N, C-alpha and C positions, 0 to 999 in steps of 0.2 A: 504493500500500500504506500502511496505517495501523498504528499500534501499538495493539492493543486494550487492553492493560494493561501497565503497569509494576508488577510484583508483588514485594513484599519479604516475605521469610520471617523472622520474628522470634520471640524469646521473648516471653512475655506481660507483662513488667514495664512499668511506666509509662515508665521511663527508656529502655528498648529500643524501645518503640513510638514515642517522640518521635525517637529516633535513626533509626529506620526511615523516618519521615516525611521527615526531612532528606535521607536517601539517595534516596528516591523523587523528591523535588523536584529534586535535583541531576541525576538520570538524565533526568527529563523535560526539564529545561533543555538538557542536552547533546543530546538527541534532537531537540528543536525547532530548535536551532542547526544541526543537520545536515539539516534539512528534513523531519523526520518528525512527523506529528501524533499526539499521544498522547491517547487517549480517556479513560482512567481510571487512577487510582492505587489499588492494592489491597494489603491487608495480610493475610497468612496466618499463623496461629498453629499451634503444636503441638496435636494432639488432647487433649482433657481426660483427666484420670486416670479410669479406669473406676470407681474407688471414690468419686469426688466426689459429694457429696450434691446432689440435683437443685436445691434452692433456691440452694445456693452456686454451682452451675454457671450458673444463669440470671442471678443477680445479677452474677456476674463477667462474663458475656457482655454484659450491658447496660452495665456500666462500661467494658468494653473497646471497645464500639462508640463511646461518647462520647470516649474517648481517641483512637481511630483517626480520628474526624472532626476533633478538635482538631489532630491531626498532619497533616491534609490528605488523608487517604484517603477515597475514595468508597465503598469496600466492604471488608468484613471477613469472612474465613472462619475458622471455629473447627474446621474439619476433620471427619473421621469421628468420631462421638461414642460409638460402641460401645454399652454398656449404657444410656447416657442417651438413646438414640433415642426412647423414648416421650415425651420432653419437647421434641422438636424443634418440633412444632406450636405449643406455647406460646412457645418461643423466637422463632419467626418472627412470631407475632402481636404480641409485645411489642417487636420491633425493626423497623427499616426497611432496614438495609443489611447485615445479618448473613446469611451463607450457612452451611449445614451439610451434612453428608453422612453416609452409613452404608456401611461396607465390607461387601460380600457375600462370604460363604464358605459352605461346606457347613453345613447346619443350618437354624436358624430365622431367619437374617438376612433372607432374602427376605420372610418373613412380617412381620417387624418393619418393613421398608422399605415394604411394601405398605400396612400400617396407617398409617404416617406420611403416605404420599401421599394416602390417603383423607381423613385428618384435616386435612392442609394445604389440601386443595381446599375445605374448608368455612370457612376463615378469612375469605374475602371472596366476594362473589357471583360473581366472574369466575374464581375458581380460580387467581389470579395467584401466590399464595404458593409454589407448587411450582416457580416459576422459581428459587427460592433453595435448593432441595434436590436432591441427586442420590444415587442408589445407585451405589457404585463397585465395579468388579471388576478387581482386579489393577493398580490405579493407584498408582504410587510417589509419594513426597513430592516436593516442589519442582516441581510442575506449575503454571504460572502462570495457567491458565484456571480460572475459578470455575464450578461449585461444587466442582471436584475438588481445589483447592489446599489443601495443608497442609504445615507445617514438619516437618523431620526431627529437630529438637531440637538440631542442631549450631549452629555460629556463624551469624550473620545471613547471608542470601543474597538475591541479586537475580536476577530472571529477567524475560524479556519474552514476551508473547503477541501474535502478529501477527494482523492482519485482512487476509489476503493473497489472497482469492478473486479480486480484480480482476487480479492477475498472471496467473491461469489464463485469465480471459476474454480478456485482451489476447493471450496466446500462442495460444490456440485460434483467434482471428481472424487472426493474422498468419502462422501457419505453414501449410505446404502440406498436412500430414497430421498425425494424432495423434502418431506417434513424434517428428516434428519439434517439435510443440508441447511435448511432455513434456521433450524435450532442452532447449528454451528455458527452461522453468520450472526445471529442475534447475540450469542455469547461473546463472540470476538469483537463485534461493534461496541457492545456495552463496556467490555474491559478496556478497549483501546480509547473509546470516547472519554471514559472517566480518567484514564491516564493523561490524555491530552489536556483535559480540564485542570487537573492537579498541577501539570507542568506550567501552564500559561496563566493561570489566575494570579500568582504572585508577580509575574512579569508585567502584566497589565496594571496591577495595583501600584507597582513601583513607578509607573509613568502617570499615575492618577487617572487611569482609564478603566473602563469596564471590560470584563471578559464576557462577550455576548454568547459564546458557545461554539459548537462544532456543527457544521452542516455535513453530517456523515452520510453522504450520498454515494451510491454505487455508480460513480462517473467513470467512463472508460478513457483509454488512450488507444490510438489506432494501431495496436498490435494484437494478435490473437490471444495472447496470454493475459491481456488487460481488457478484454472485450466483454461487455455486459451481454452482448448478443450470444457469445459463446456459452456463457453461464446459463442463459435462458434456454438455449437449445439443449444443453446437457440435462437440465431439469425437466424439460418438456418432452424430449426425445423426437422433436420435429423441427423443421426449418422455421426460423423466425417468421411469423406471419400466419402460420398454419394454426388450426384449432389446437388448443393446448397452450398457446403462447400467453394468452391472457391470464390463465391460472398460474403459470410460472411467474409472471411479472407480479401478480397480486400476492403470491407467497413471499417473494423477496421483499416487497413493500411492507407486508405485515411484520416480517422479522425486524425491519428497521424501526417500524412504529413501536414495537414492543420493547425495544432496547432502552434501558434507562441510562442516560448520560446527559450532560449539559448541551442542549441542542438549540440551533437557530436555523433559519432558512428552510430548505425543502426536506432534507433528510429522506430522500426517496430514491427510486430507481430511475436513472437518467438514460434516455434513449436518443442521444444526438446522432442523427443518421451519418453525418460526415465525419464524426469524431470516433467512430467505432468500426473496426475492420470488418466484423461480421455483418453488422447492419448495413454498411456501405456496399458490401458484396451482395447481400440479399436484395437491396434496393435495385441494384443493377440487374439482378436475375428476375425481378418482378414478383417476389413472394409476398410483398406487402405494399401498401400505399397509404395515402393520407387518411382515409377512413380508419384503417387499422391503428395508426398513430393516435388519432383522436380517441378511439376506443380505449387504448392502453393508458391514455392520459387520465382516464377516470379512476385508475387504481395505482398510478405510479408517481413520478416525481415532478417533472417540469413542464410537460406539454410537448409542443412541436419545436424541435431544436435542430438547427443546422440542416434544414430540409431543402434540397435542391429542386427548384421548380423551373418550368419553361420560362425563358425570357419574355415570351409573349403573353404571359399570364395577365389577364386584364385586371384593372383595379377592382371591379365588381366581384371577381372571384376571390381576390384576397380579402375583401370586406366580409364575404360570407364565411371564409375560413376563420377569420378573427372573431366574428360574432359567435360562431359555434364554440370556439375556445372560451370566450367570455361567459357564455351561457353555462358551459360545463363547470367553470370555476365558481360561478355564482350559485348554481344549484347544489354543488357538492361542498361549497365553502372550503375550497382548497386552492392554494396558489398555483398558477399555471403561466407559462410564457410561450410566446411564438417568436422564433428566430427563423424567418423564411428567407430563402436565398434564390430569387429568380436569376437565372444565368443568361446573360445577353446572347442572342443568336442560337440558343440551344432549345431543342424540343424534347418531348418525352422519349426516354431511352438513349439519348445522346450521352456520351461519356463526360464526366466531370472530374477534373484533376487540378488541385491547387498546389503551388509550391510553398507549402506550409506544413511544418512537422506535425501539427495537431489535427490535420484533416486527411482522410483516406480517399483514394480514388473510388468513384461510384458512377451513378447515372442519374439523369433527370427523372423525377417522378411525374406521374400524370396528375393533373388537376381535374377532378370529376366534372363532367359536362353537366351544367344545370338542366339541360334539356333531357337528361336521362333520369332525373329525379321524379 
């Protein structure tokens, strides 16, 4: 298991960002001494004021990106930006490490998010900019995974995001049956989560910060041994997307829910299509599609994540997808996100490959035709 991110939630002042960087480095050193590899250090700020002028918002975000990099952070989240959403494409075009989001609620937010997704896709020929944007449904503050992360405006806080899909792979292979594997995962998550809390609480306190908790999610890395898809297939005995997949996902999610440790964020089963070697391959093979991912979102962690879509996907289709996600979140009272990635010039079945270590090669998924409904 690796630590995907040490995330610090801070106010946006220069002094606090520098202090946040010192806290993140101290946490990273303590984790390394305990045998944990930390992939990234991340800074999450409070959402901007809705009344802030667009030019001031953009200038401030660029300055904060520079401060965050000087403080040692790899990535910066400015949180859900509300009425400033139309300016997200320009923000992403003018920065390299800034993430942003838009919260979905009843009304026009899905339309605004769909428009942002379409415009983000045109920033570069590969559509990569949408990796740094998500639509959020019911996501509270202090979630350490990006692009969902944002500060609650209180004192500085520290949280961890795990990359723990390999624990599920190991348990699925070692156990006699799925219930035994899930019991093994629950015990390991509980013990490790408590250990991480005991390690980091005093470090946070030394900086006058809160320890918000651990988002102990089964997040993958694009290698088979770190694939949540591989774990799900080992538990279900079928290719991802076939009948039995939902039960396996639900079993893993139940094990995480039952574990007792200091928690924050999603603490669920993450199914990011392009971040998982097996999911990416199954997407290319056509064993699952968007309706499957929405179904699994009802019992798992984050929703629709790094989903490659046709570059020609119309705004109306994106709106319907986002409204389905919002309705699911609202009805089930669970946090969900959508990180949709239309790929310019690509159609369903076309190959997708990014020059980025965290994404696996795959193929564009089909967006259901509303005329077929």
